[in-house]
NUGU-95180 format. One record per residue: x, y, z of N, C-alpha, C in turn; residue number from 1; residue in one letter. Coordinates in steps of 0.1 Angstrom, whole numbers. Layout:
N
<n_xx: X&n_yy: Y&n_zz: Z&ca_xx: X&ca_yy: Y&ca_zz: Z&c_xx: X&c_yy: Y&c_zz: Z&k: NUM&r: A>
...
//
This chain:
80
<n_xx: 6&n_yy: -14&n_zz: 0&ca_xx: 1&ca_yy: 1&ca_zz: -1&c_xx: 9&c_yy: 16&c_zz: -1&k: 1&r: M>
<n_xx: 17&n_yy: 14&n_zz: 6&ca_xx: 27&ca_yy: 23&ca_zz: 9&c_xx: 36&c_yy: 26&c_zz: -5&k: 2&r: S>
<n_xx: 38&n_yy: 15&n_zz: -13&ca_xx: 43&ca_yy: 20&ca_zz: -25&c_xx: 32&c_yy: 25&c_zz: -37&k: 3&r: R>
<n_xx: 26&n_yy: 26&n_zz: -33&ca_xx: 8&ca_yy: 29&ca_zz: -43&c_xx: 5&c_yy: 43&c_zz: -36&k: 4&r: I>
<n_xx: 8&n_yy: 43&n_zz: -28&ca_xx: 4&ca_yy: 58&ca_zz: -20&c_xx: 15&c_yy: 70&c_zz: -27&k: 5&r: L>
<n_xx: 24&n_yy: 63&n_zz: -23&ca_xx: 37&ca_yy: 73&ca_zz: -28&c_xx: 38&c_yy: 78&c_zz: -46&k: 6&r: L>
<n_xx: 35&n_yy: 64&n_zz: -49&ca_xx: 32&ca_yy: 66&ca_zz: -69&c_xx: 18&c_yy: 77&c_zz: -71&k: 7&r: R>
<n_xx: 9&n_yy: 76&n_zz: -62&ca_xx: 0&ca_yy: 84&ca_zz: -62&c_xx: 1&c_yy: 100&c_zz: -59&k: 8&r: I>
<n_xx: 11&n_yy: 99&n_zz: -48&ca_xx: 16&ca_yy: 114&ca_zz: -42&c_xx: 25&c_yy: 121&c_zz: -53&k: 9&r: D>
<n_xx: 30&n_yy: 109&n_zz: -64&ca_xx: 38&ca_yy: 117&ca_zz: -70&c_xx: 26&c_yy: 124&c_zz: -81&k: 10&r: K>
<n_xx: 18&n_yy: 118&n_zz: -89&ca_xx: 10&ca_yy: 121&ca_zz: -97&c_xx: 3&c_yy: 129&c_zz: -97&k: 11&r: V>
<n_xx: 1&n_yy: 135&n_zz: -83&ca_xx: -8&ca_yy: 145&ca_zz: -77&c_xx: 1&c_yy: 158&c_zz: -75&k: 12&r: L>
<n_xx: 13&n_yy: 158&n_zz: -74&ca_xx: 27&ca_yy: 166&ca_zz: -69&c_xx: 26&c_yy: 169&c_zz: -91&k: 13&r: Y>
<n_xx: 22&n_yy: 161&n_zz: -97&ca_xx: 27&ca_yy: 166&ca_zz: -110&c_xx: 16&c_yy: 171&c_zz: -118&k: 14&r: A>
<n_xx: 7&n_yy: 166&n_zz: -116&ca_xx: -7&ca_yy: 172&ca_zz: -122&c_xx: -17&c_yy: 182&c_zz: -110&k: 15&r: R>
<n_xx: -15&n_yy: 189&n_zz: -101&ca_xx: -16&ca_yy: 201&ca_zz: -91&c_xx: -28&c_yy: 195&c_zz: -84&k: 16&r: G>
<n_xx: -30&n_yy: 182&n_zz: -82&ca_xx: -41&ca_yy: 180&ca_zz: -67&c_xx: -56&c_yy: 176&c_zz: -76&k: 17&r: D>
<n_xx: -57&n_yy: 166&n_zz: -86&ca_xx: -72&ca_yy: 168&ca_zz: -92&c_xx: -79&c_yy: 155&c_zz: -79&k: 18&r: P>
<n_xx: -92&n_yy: 165&n_zz: -80&ca_xx: -99&ca_yy: 162&ca_zz: -68&c_xx: -102&c_yy: 146&c_zz: -67&k: 19&r: P>
<n_xx: -105&n_yy: 138&n_zz: -77&ca_xx: -113&ca_yy: 127&ca_zz: -76&c_xx: -99&c_yy: 118&c_zz: -70&k: 20&r: K>
<n_xx: -83&n_yy: 123&n_zz: -81&ca_xx: -74&ca_yy: 113&ca_zz: -72&c_xx: -71&c_yy: 116&c_zz: -58&k: 21&r: L>
<n_xx: -73&n_yy: 129&n_zz: -55&ca_xx: -70&ca_yy: 129&ca_zz: -39&c_xx: -78&c_yy: 124&c_zz: -31&k: 22&r: K>
<n_xx: -89&n_yy: 125&n_zz: -33&ca_xx: -96&ca_yy: 117&ca_zz: -22&c_xx: -99&c_yy: 103&c_zz: -26&k: 23&r: D>
<n_xx: -95&n_yy: 98&n_zz: -36&ca_xx: -95&ca_yy: 81&ca_zz: -37&c_xx: -78&c_yy: 77&c_zz: -26&k: 24&r: A>
<n_xx: -69&n_yy: 92&n_zz: -29&ca_xx: -56&ca_yy: 87&ca_zz: -18&c_xx: -63&c_yy: 84&c_zz: -6&k: 25&r: R>
<n_xx: -70&n_yy: 95&n_zz: -2&ca_xx: -73&ca_yy: 97&ca_zz: 12&c_xx: -79&c_yy: 84&c_zz: 15&k: 26&r: R>
<n_xx: -93&n_yy: 79&n_zz: 11&ca_xx: -97&ca_yy: 63&ca_zz: 10&c_xx: -85&c_yy: 49&c_zz: 11&k: 27&r: T>
<n_xx: -77&n_yy: 55&n_zz: 6&ca_xx: -65&ca_yy: 44&ca_zz: 3&c_xx: -58&c_yy: 45&c_zz: 17&k: 28&r: L>
<n_xx: -54&n_yy: 62&n_zz: 22&ca_xx: -46&ca_yy: 59&ca_zz: 32&c_xx: -53&c_yy: 56&c_zz: 47&k: 29&r: E>
<n_xx: -67&n_yy: 59&n_zz: 46&ca_xx: -74&ca_yy: 54&ca_zz: 59&c_xx: -78&c_yy: 40&c_zz: 59&k: 30&r: R>
<n_xx: -77&n_yy: 33&n_zz: 47&ca_xx: -79&ca_yy: 16&ca_zz: 43&c_xx: -69&c_yy: 14&c_zz: 49&k: 31&r: L>
<n_xx: -56&n_yy: 17&n_zz: 46&ca_xx: -42&ca_yy: 13&ca_zz: 53&c_xx: -40&c_yy: 10&c_zz: 63&k: 32&r: N>
<n_xx: -50&n_yy: 21&n_zz: 71&ca_xx: -49&ca_yy: 20&ca_zz: 90&c_xx: -54&c_yy: 4&c_zz: 96&k: 33&r: G>
<n_xx: -61&n_yy: -1&n_zz: 85&ca_xx: -74&ca_yy: -11&ca_zz: 89&c_xx: -67&c_yy: -23&c_zz: 87&k: 34&r: L>
<n_xx: -51&n_yy: -25&n_zz: 77&ca_xx: -49&ca_yy: -34&ca_zz: 73&c_xx: -48&c_yy: -43&c_zz: 83&k: 35&r: A>
<n_xx: -46&n_yy: -46&n_zz: 97&ca_xx: -42&ca_yy: -53&ca_zz: 105&c_xx: -56&c_yy: -56&c_zz: 110&k: 36&r: R>
<n_xx: -66&n_yy: -54&n_zz: 111&ca_xx: -83&ca_yy: -56&ca_zz: 112&c_xx: -90&c_yy: -63&c_zz: 99&k: 37&r: D>
<n_xx: -88&n_yy: -77&n_zz: 98&ca_xx: -94&ca_yy: -81&ca_zz: 85&c_xx: -108&c_yy: -77&c_zz: 87&k: 38&r: S>
<n_xx: -112&n_yy: -79&n_zz: 97&ca_xx: -129&ca_yy: -79&ca_zz: 97&c_xx: -138&c_yy: -62&c_zz: 94&k: 39&r: D>
<n_xx: -126&n_yy: -56&n_zz: 92&ca_xx: -129&ca_yy: -41&ca_zz: 92&c_xx: -125&c_yy: -36&c_zz: 77&k: 40&r: K>
<n_xx: -113&n_yy: -47&n_zz: 75&ca_xx: -109&ca_yy: -44&ca_zz: 61&c_xx: -119&c_yy: -51&c_zz: 52&k: 41&r: L>
<n_xx: -123&n_yy: -61&n_zz: 52&ca_xx: -134&ca_yy: -70&ca_zz: 45&c_xx: -146&c_yy: -60&c_zz: 45&k: 42&r: K>
<n_xx: -150&n_yy: -56&n_zz: 53&ca_xx: -163&ca_yy: -43&ca_zz: 55&c_xx: -157&c_yy: -28&c_zz: 47&k: 43&r: A>
<n_xx: -149&n_yy: -29&n_zz: 42&ca_xx: -142&ca_yy: -19&ca_zz: 36&c_xx: -141&c_yy: -21&c_zz: 21&k: 44&r: A>
<n_xx: -142&n_yy: -37&n_zz: 16&ca_xx: -135&ca_yy: -40&ca_zz: 6&c_xx: -141&c_yy: -29&c_zz: -6&k: 45&r: R>
<n_xx: -154&n_yy: -26&n_zz: -7&ca_xx: -164&ca_yy: -18&ca_zz: -15&c_xx: -153&c_yy: -5&c_zz: -17&k: 46&r: E>
<n_xx: -152&n_yy: 0&n_zz: -6&ca_xx: -144&ca_yy: 15&ca_zz: -8&c_xx: -137&c_yy: 12&c_zz: -14&k: 47&r: E>
<n_xx: -125&n_yy: 2&n_zz: -14&ca_xx: -107&ca_yy: -5&ca_zz: -18&c_xx: -115&c_yy: -3&c_zz: -34&k: 48&r: L>
<n_xx: -125&n_yy: -11&n_zz: -34&ca_xx: -128&ca_yy: -13&ca_zz: -50&c_xx: -129&c_yy: 3&c_zz: -61&k: 49&r: V>
<n_xx: -138&n_yy: 10&n_zz: -52&ca_xx: -141&ca_yy: 22&ca_zz: -57&c_xx: -127&c_yy: 34&c_zz: -56&k: 50&r: Q>
<n_xx: -119&n_yy: 30&n_zz: -46&ca_xx: -109&ca_yy: 42&ca_zz: -51&c_xx: -97&c_yy: 29&c_zz: -58&k: 51&r: A>
<n_xx: -97&n_yy: 24&n_zz: -61&ca_xx: -87&ca_yy: 15&ca_zz: -69&c_xx: -93&c_yy: 19&c_zz: -86&k: 52&r: S>
<n_xx: -105&n_yy: 19&n_zz: -87&ca_xx: -108&ca_yy: 21&ca_zz: -100&c_xx: -109&c_yy: 38&c_zz: -102&k: 53&r: E>
<n_xx: -106&n_yy: 45&n_zz: -94&ca_xx: -108&ca_yy: 60&ca_zz: -99&c_xx: -92&c_yy: 60&c_zz: -99&k: 54&r: T>
<n_xx: -82&n_yy: 55&n_zz: -90&ca_xx: -69&ca_yy: 54&ca_zz: -89&c_xx: -65&c_yy: 48&c_zz: -107&k: 55&r: V>
<n_xx: -71&n_yy: 39&n_zz: -106&ca_xx: -67&ca_yy: 32&ca_zz: -124&c_xx: -72&c_yy: 42&c_zz: -136&k: 56&r: Q>
<n_xx: -82&n_yy: 47&n_zz: -132&ca_xx: -90&ca_yy: 58&ca_zz: -144&c_xx: -82&c_yy: 72&c_zz: -146&k: 57&r: T>
<n_xx: -78&n_yy: 76&n_zz: -132&ca_xx: -69&ca_yy: 89&ca_zz: -133&c_xx: -56&c_yy: 85&c_zz: -137&k: 58&r: E>
<n_xx: -45&n_yy: 76&n_zz: -135&ca_xx: -33&ca_yy: 74&ca_zz: -137&c_xx: -36&c_yy: 60&c_zz: -147&k: 59&r: V>
<n_xx: -43&n_yy: 61&n_zz: -155&ca_xx: -44&ca_yy: 48&ca_zz: -169&c_xx: -28&c_yy: 41&c_zz: -173&k: 60&r: A>
<n_xx: -21&n_yy: 50&n_zz: -174&ca_xx: -5&ca_yy: 45&ca_zz: -178&c_xx: 2&c_yy: 39&c_zz: -166&k: 61&r: S>
<n_xx: -3&n_yy: 39&n_zz: -158&ca_xx: 8&ca_yy: 29&ca_zz: -145&c_xx: 4&c_yy: 14&c_zz: -147&k: 62&r: D>
<n_xx: 7&n_yy: 5&n_zz: -156&ca_xx: 1&ca_yy: -4&ca_zz: -156&c_xx: 3&c_yy: -12&c_zz: -142&k: 63&r: E>
<n_xx: 21&n_yy: -9&n_zz: -134&ca_xx: 22&ca_yy: -18&ca_zz: -121&c_xx: 13&c_yy: -12&c_zz: -112&k: 64&r: E>
<n_xx: 12&n_yy: -1&n_zz: -112&ca_xx: 4&ca_yy: 2&ca_zz: -102&c_xx: -10&c_yy: -3&c_zz: -99&k: 65&r: M>
<n_xx: -15&n_yy: -3&n_zz: -116&ca_xx: -32&ca_yy: -12&ca_zz: -116&c_xx: -26&c_yy: -25&c_zz: -109&k: 66&r: R>
<n_xx: -19&n_yy: -31&n_zz: -113&ca_xx: -16&ca_yy: -45&ca_zz: -110&c_xx: -15&c_yy: -52&c_zz: -95&k: 67&r: N>
<n_xx: -9&n_yy: -38&n_zz: -86&ca_xx: -6&ca_yy: -36&ca_zz: -72&c_xx: -22&c_yy: -32&c_zz: -66&k: 68&r: M>
<n_xx: -28&n_yy: -24&n_zz: -72&ca_xx: -43&ca_yy: -22&ca_zz: -68&c_xx: -54&c_yy: -35&c_zz: -65&k: 69&r: L>
<n_xx: -52&n_yy: -44&n_zz: -80&ca_xx: -60&ca_yy: -55&ca_zz: -77&c_xx: -51&c_yy: -64&c_zz: -71&k: 70&r: W>
<n_xx: -43&n_yy: -67&n_zz: -66&ca_xx: -37&ca_yy: -73&ca_zz: -54&c_xx: -40&c_yy: -72&c_zz: -41&k: 71&r: D>
<n_xx: -43&n_yy: -56&n_zz: -40&ca_xx: -49&ca_yy: -56&ca_zz: -31&c_xx: -67&c_yy: -59&c_zz: -26&k: 72&r: L>
<n_xx: -71&n_yy: -54&n_zz: -40&ca_xx: -84&ca_yy: -65&ca_zz: -39&c_xx: -86&c_yy: -77&c_zz: -34&k: 73&r: V>
<n_xx: -74&n_yy: -84&n_zz: -40&ca_xx: -76&ca_yy: -102&ca_zz: -42&c_xx: -67&c_yy: -106&c_zz: -27&k: 74&r: D>
<n_xx: -60&n_yy: -98&n_zz: -19&ca_xx: -58&ca_yy: -101&ca_zz: -7&c_xx: -71&c_yy: -98&c_zz: 1&k: 75&r: Y>
<n_xx: -79&n_yy: -87&n_zz: 3&ca_xx: -89&ca_yy: -85&ca_zz: 8&c_xx: -98&c_yy: -99&c_zz: 8&k: 76&r: V>
<n_xx: -100&n_yy: -106&n_zz: -6&ca_xx: -108&ca_yy: -115&ca_zz: -9&c_xx: -105&c_yy: -125&c_zz: -6&k: 77&r: D>
<n_xx: -91&n_yy: -126&n_zz: -4&ca_xx: -84&ca_yy: -142&ca_zz: -2&c_xx: -77&c_yy: -143&c_zz: 7&k: 78&r: Y>
<n_xx: -67&n_yy: -135&n_zz: 13&ca_xx: -60&ca_yy: -133&ca_zz: 25&c_xx: -65&c_yy: -128&c_zz: 39&k: 79&r: G>
<n_xx: -72&n_yy: -115&n_zz: 37&ca_xx: -74&ca_yy: -117&ca_zz: 47&c_xx: -85&c_yy: -121&c_zz: 57&k: 80&r: A>
//
């Protein structure tokens, strides 16, 4: 998650804080705090998916970040 947040920060800096991307980053940062509580993390799955989709739309050129975001969703589905 930290790598994703850093990549989003770089995009925000370069683009001047697009509101949708900034909101998605806030959501991901908040969910990062839930990472050790699997029940809360699973309850927030839909928020994770929405934030991931927003980031993927706003930063469509970063395939590696797209894969990392889907890995997070898979972790919630199968690992948490």
